[in-house]
C-alpha positions as CSV (number, residue, x, y, z in Angstrom):
1,M,-33.1,-67.7,50.3
2,T,-33.5,-64.0,51.2
3,N,-29.9,-62.1,52.1
4,Y,-30.4,-60.0,54.9
5,G,-27.3,-58.6,56.8
6,G,-28.2,-59.6,60.1
7,F,-30.9,-60.0,62.5
8,R,-31.1,-56.0,62.9
9,D,-31.9,-55.7,59.1
10,L,-35.3,-57.7,60.0
11,I,-38.2,-55.1,60.4
12,V,-40.0,-57.6,62.8
13,Y,-36.9,-57.3,64.7
14,Q,-36.9,-53.7,64.4
15,K,-40.8,-53.0,65.4
16,S,-40.3,-55.5,68.4
17,Y,-37.4,-53.4,69.7
18,S,-38.9,-50.3,69.1
19,L,-41.6,-51.4,70.9
20,A,-40.0,-52.9,73.9
21,M,-38.3,-49.5,73.9
22,E,-41.7,-47.5,74.2
23,I,-42.8,-49.7,77.0
24,F,-39.7,-49.4,78.9
25,E,-40.4,-45.5,78.7
26,I,-44.2,-46.0,79.6
27,T,-43.8,-48.2,82.3
28,K,-41.6,-45.1,83.9
29,T,-45.1,-43.9,85.1
30,F,-46.7,-47.1,86.2
31,P,-47.2,-47.1,90.1
32,K,-44.0,-47.5,92.4
33,E,-46.2,-50.8,93.9
34,E,-46.2,-52.1,90.1
35,R,-42.1,-51.9,90.1
36,Y,-41.8,-55.8,90.7
37,S,-44.8,-57.1,89.3
38,L,-46.5,-55.8,86.4
39,V,-43.7,-53.4,85.3
40,D,-40.8,-56.1,85.4
41,Q,-43.0,-58.4,83.4
42,I,-43.7,-56.6,80.9
43,R,-40.5,-54.9,80.4
44,R,-39.3,-58.8,80.4
45,S,-41.8,-60.0,77.6
46,S,-41.3,-56.9,75.4
47,R,-37.9,-57.4,75.6
48,S,-37.8,-61.0,75.0
49,V,-39.8,-60.4,71.4
50,P,-36.6,-59.1,69.8
51,A,-34.1,-61.2,71.8
52,N,-35.6,-64.4,70.7
53,I,-35.7,-63.1,67.1
54,A,-31.9,-62.9,67.0
55,E,-31.4,-66.2,68.2
56,A,-33.8,-67.4,66.3
57,W,-31.6,-65.4,63.0
58,V,-28.3,-67.2,64.6
59,K,-29.8,-70.6,64.7
60,R,-31.3,-70.6,61.0
61,K,-28.8,-73.0,59.6
62,Y,-30.9,-75.8,61.2
63,P,-34.6,-75.1,60.5
64,K,-36.6,-76.8,63.2
65,S,-34.1,-74.4,65.8
66,F,-34.9,-71.5,64.4
67,V,-39.0,-71.9,63.9
68,S,-38.5,-73.0,67.8
69,K,-36.7,-69.7,68.6
70,L,-39.8,-67.8,66.6
71,L,-42.2,-69.8,68.5
72,D,-40.9,-68.5,72.0
73,S,-40.8,-64.9,70.4
74,L,-44.7,-65.3,69.2
75,A,-45.2,-66.7,73.0
76,E,-43.4,-63.6,74.5
77,E,-45.4,-61.4,72.1
78,A,-48.4,-62.8,73.1
79,E,-47.8,-62.5,76.7
80,T,-47.2,-59.1,76.4
81,E,-50.4,-58.1,74.9
82,V,-51.6,-59.7,78.2
83,W,-49.5,-57.5,80.2
84,I,-50.9,-54.6,77.8
85,D,-54.6,-55.5,78.5
86,M,-53.9,-55.4,82.2
87,S,-52.1,-52.2,82.2
88,K,-55.2,-50.6,80.8
89,D,-57.8,-52.4,83.0
90,C,-55.7,-51.0,86.0
91,K,-56.0,-47.4,84.3
92,Y,-52.0,-46.8,84.0
93,I,-52.5,-46.2,80.3
94,D,-55.3,-44.9,78.6
95,E,-57.8,-46.8,75.6
96,Q,-56.2,-45.2,72.6
97,L,-52.3,-46.3,74.1
98,H,-53.9,-50.0,74.2
99,I,-55.2,-50.0,70.9
100,S,-52.4,-49.0,69.5
101,L,-50.0,-51.4,71.7
102,L,-51.7,-54.3,70.4
103,E,-51.8,-53.4,67.0
104,R,-48.3,-53.0,66.6
105,Y,-47.9,-56.3,68.8
106,Q,-50.8,-58.1,66.3
107,E,-48.5,-57.0,63.4
108,I,-45.3,-58.4,65.2
109,A,-47.2,-61.7,65.6
110,K,-48.3,-61.8,61.8
111,M,-44.8,-61.2,60.8
112,L,-43.9,-63.9,62.8
113,N,-46.3,-66.4,61.8
114,S,-45.5,-65.7,58.2
115,M,-41.7,-66.8,59.3
116,I,-42.6,-69.5,61.1
117,N,-44.9,-70.7,58.3
118,T,-42.1,-70.0,55.7
119,P,-38.8,-70.6,57.2
120,D,-37.0,-71.9,54.0
121,K,-37.2,-67.9,52.8
122,F,-34.8,-67.4,56.1
123,C,-32.8,-71.0,56.2
124,S,-29.8,-71.9,54.7
């Protein structure tokens, strides 16, 4: 078992938390009419990625629970990608930012999949 000090030490947590904060800042520029729709959705899904990683970490004593919460995190990551696509198509973000966000979320997805496929590295 890898000896981490806690979920905050996980690179996947750090990256997903940072991205959630970046999305929070980006969405401040979205039109007011999107406040209770797209802004709310993308903020909630992006915040759920690191939150589910933290929950998974606490449940790592039980590998099936650990994997289940990581799958929840992966689902939220995919949902966030959809909202990023919609943000670009609504012209709230430009193509360069769209690509940058998607590339970083896809990196997080790869990291989550790796954890899902090798839970014994993390579970006790």
